[in-house]
C-alpha positions as CSV (number, residue, x, y, z in Angstrom):
1,M,-6.5,-29.0,-14.2
2,H,-9.9,-30.2,-13.2
3,A,-13.3,-28.8,-14.0
4,F,-15.0,-27.7,-10.8
5,D,-18.5,-26.6,-12.0
6,T,-20.2,-29.8,-10.6
7,L,-18.0,-30.4,-7.6
8,T,-19.7,-30.9,-4.2
9,L,-18.1,-31.6,-0.8
10,D,-20.0,-32.8,2.2
11,T,-19.1,-32.8,5.9
12,P,-21.3,-33.8,8.9
13,R,-22.9,-30.3,9.1
14,L,-22.1,-28.8,5.7
15,H,-22.8,-29.1,2.0
16,M,-20.4,-27.2,-0.3
17,R,-21.4,-26.6,-3.9
18,P,-20.8,-24.1,-6.7
19,L,-22.4,-20.7,-6.4
20,R,-25.8,-20.2,-8.1
21,A,-27.7,-17.1,-9.3
22,A,-30.0,-17.6,-6.3
23,D,-27.0,-17.0,-3.9
24,A,-26.5,-13.4,-5.0
25,E,-28.5,-11.8,-2.2
26,A,-26.8,-13.8,0.6
27,L,-23.4,-13.4,-1.0
28,F,-23.9,-9.6,-1.2
29,R,-25.1,-9.4,2.4
30,M,-22.1,-11.3,3.6
31,H,-19.6,-9.2,1.6
32,A,-21.4,-5.9,2.5
33,D,-21.0,-6.5,6.2
34,P,-18.2,-4.3,7.5
35,Q,-17.4,-6.8,10.3
36,V,-17.0,-9.7,7.9
37,M,-14.9,-7.6,5.5
38,R,-12.8,-6.0,8.3
39,Y,-9.6,-7.8,7.3
40,W,-10.5,-8.4,3.6
41,S,-8.3,-7.0,0.8
42,T,-11.3,-5.0,-0.6
43,P,-13.8,-2.7,1.1
44,P,-17.3,-3.9,1.9
45,W,-19.4,-4.4,-1.3
46,A,-21.7,-1.5,-2.2
47,G,-24.1,-3.3,-4.6
48,I,-25.6,-6.7,-5.4
49,E,-23.9,-6.4,-8.9
50,Q,-20.6,-7.4,-7.2
51,A,-22.2,-10.7,-6.1
52,E,-23.7,-11.2,-9.5
53,T,-20.3,-10.6,-11.2
54,M,-18.6,-13.1,-8.8
55,I,-21.2,-15.8,-9.7
56,E,-20.8,-15.1,-13.4
57,T,-17.0,-15.2,-13.2
58,D,-17.3,-18.6,-11.5
59,R,-19.5,-19.9,-14.3
60,E,-16.7,-19.2,-16.7
61,A,-13.7,-20.1,-14.6
62,M,-14.8,-23.2,-12.7
63,P,-15.4,-25.4,-15.8
64,A,-12.0,-24.5,-17.0
65,G,-10.4,-25.2,-13.6
66,R,-9.0,-21.7,-13.3
67,H,-10.2,-21.5,-9.7
68,L,-12.6,-23.3,-7.3
69,R,-15.1,-21.4,-5.2
70,L,-17.8,-23.4,-3.3
71,A,-20.8,-22.0,-1.4
72,I,-20.8,-23.3,2.2
73,T,-24.4,-24.2,3.2
74,L,-25.8,-25.9,6.3
75,R,-27.0,-29.5,5.7
76,G,-30.6,-30.2,6.4
77,G,-31.4,-26.5,6.0
78,D,-32.7,-24.4,3.1
79,D,-29.3,-24.8,1.1
80,G,-28.8,-21.0,1.7
81,L,-25.2,-19.7,1.5
82,V,-23.5,-19.0,4.8
83,G,-19.9,-18.7,3.4
84,T,-17.5,-19.6,0.7
85,G,-14.3,-21.5,0.4
86,S,-11.9,-21.1,-2.5
87,L,-8.7,-22.5,-4.1
88,F,-7.1,-20.1,-6.6
89,S,-3.8,-18.9,-8.1
90,F,-3.1,-22.5,-9.1
91,H,0.5,-23.1,-10.2
92,E,0.3,-26.5,-11.9
93,A,4.1,-27.1,-12.3
94,S,4.6,-26.6,-8.6
95,R,1.3,-28.2,-7.5
96,R,0.5,-25.1,-5.4
97,A,-2.6,-23.0,-4.8
98,E,-3.9,-20.3,-2.5
99,I,-6.8,-20.9,-0.2
100,G,-9.4,-18.3,0.8
101,Y,-12.6,-18.3,2.8
102,V,-15.3,-16.1,4.3
103,L,-18.2,-16.9,6.7
104,A,-21.3,-14.9,7.4
105,R,-21.2,-13.3,10.9
106,E,-24.4,-15.0,12.1
107,V,-22.7,-18.4,12.0
108,W,-19.3,-17.4,13.5
109,G,-18.1,-19.3,16.6
110,R,-19.7,-22.7,15.7
111,G,-16.6,-24.4,14.2
112,L,-18.1,-24.4,10.7
113,M,-15.1,-22.8,9.0
114,H,-12.8,-25.5,10.4
115,E,-15.2,-28.2,9.1
116,A,-15.3,-26.5,5.6
117,L,-11.6,-25.9,5.4
118,T,-10.8,-29.5,6.5
119,A,-12.9,-30.7,3.5
120,L,-11.3,-28.2,1.1
121,V,-7.7,-28.9,2.2
122,G,-8.4,-32.6,2.0
123,F,-9.7,-32.2,-1.5
124,A,-6.7,-30.1,-2.5
125,F,-4.2,-32.6,-1.3
126,E,-5.9,-35.9,-1.8
127,T,-7.9,-35.3,-5.1
128,L,-6.0,-32.5,-6.8
129,N,-2.7,-33.9,-5.6
130,L,-1.4,-30.4,-4.6
131,N,1.8,-30.3,-2.7
132,R,1.4,-26.9,-1.0
133,L,-1.4,-24.5,0.0
134,E,-0.8,-20.8,0.9
135,A,-3.0,-18.3,2.7
136,D,-2.7,-14.5,2.9
137,V,-4.1,-13.2,6.2
138,D,-4.2,-9.8,7.9
139,P,-2.1,-10.4,11.1
140,R,-4.8,-8.7,13.2
141,N,-7.3,-11.4,12.1
142,A,-6.6,-13.7,15.1
143,A,-9.6,-15.9,14.3
144,S,-8.4,-16.6,10.7
145,A,-4.9,-17.3,11.9
146,K,-6.3,-19.7,14.6
147,S,-8.4,-21.5,11.9
148,L,-5.3,-22.0,9.8
149,A,-3.1,-23.2,12.7
150,R,-5.7,-25.8,13.7
151,L,-5.2,-27.3,10.2
152,G,-1.4,-27.3,10.5
153,F,-0.7,-24.1,8.5
154,V,2.4,-22.3,9.7
155,Q,3.1,-18.6,9.4
156,E,6.1,-18.3,7.1
157,G,6.5,-14.6,6.7
158,L,5.2,-11.1,7.1
159,L,4.9,-8.5,4.3
160,P,4.6,-5.0,5.7
161,E,2.1,-2.6,4.2
162,R,1.0,-5.1,1.5
163,W,-2.6,-3.9,1.2
164,I,-4.2,-0.5,1.1
165,V,-8.0,-0.7,1.4
166,G,-9.6,2.7,1.3
167,D,-7.2,4.7,3.5
168,E,-6.1,1.8,5.7
169,V,-2.7,0.2,5.2
170,S,-2.3,-3.3,6.4
171,D,0.3,-6.0,6.5
172,T,0.0,-9.6,5.3
173,A,1.0,-12.7,7.3
174,L,1.8,-15.5,4.8
175,F,0.8,-19.0,5.9
176,G,1.7,-22.3,4.2
177,L,0.9,-25.9,4.6
178,L,2.6,-28.8,2.8
179,R,0.9,-32.0,1.9
180,S,3.4,-34.0,4.0
181,E,2.5,-31.8,7.0
182,W,-1.2,-32.4,6.4
183,A,-0.8,-36.2,6.4
184,G,1.6,-36.0,9.3
185,A,-0.9,-34.0,11.3
186,G,-3.4,-36.8,11.0
187,Q,-5.9,-34.5,9.2
188,G,-6.6,-36.9,6.3
189,T,-10.2,-37.2,5.2
190,Q,-12.4,-36.2,8.1
């Protein structure tokens, strides 16, 4: 697999880069927001230590290619984190990975996640030569399902009561996208 610790991706409005120690506060604020975490598989974060642990985990995992997580920042701004995009659970023999993402509430509704995911999916298929991407989404999260559908992902299944977060039980909608469907959808490198 590839080392990801120096990877950057750029789009017209975004710069995506590895997390830095200076991102801890913004990362914590985003993951502590109950609205952002509403459909996440963990409860909102309770302390900045969780952000620091995520950044430290990335420092070890990304050079080894075990997972890829990039900070999403606005180009021309202060390089402050407004979200993250990830590829994880790589299965090399099958050329498959899962995709994950989160965006701070203050930048919702601007099309930024579509832009970031277009770059991340393009990297997965065109540079990493993956054949398949998968996403695990709470079926009540209509915005996430819409983002995936815009990229060509198709809901392939439903797993009842897959997650228990606190006292809330929720289902999982499984989405998939094949490299051939990505190219056929004309997504390519935008």
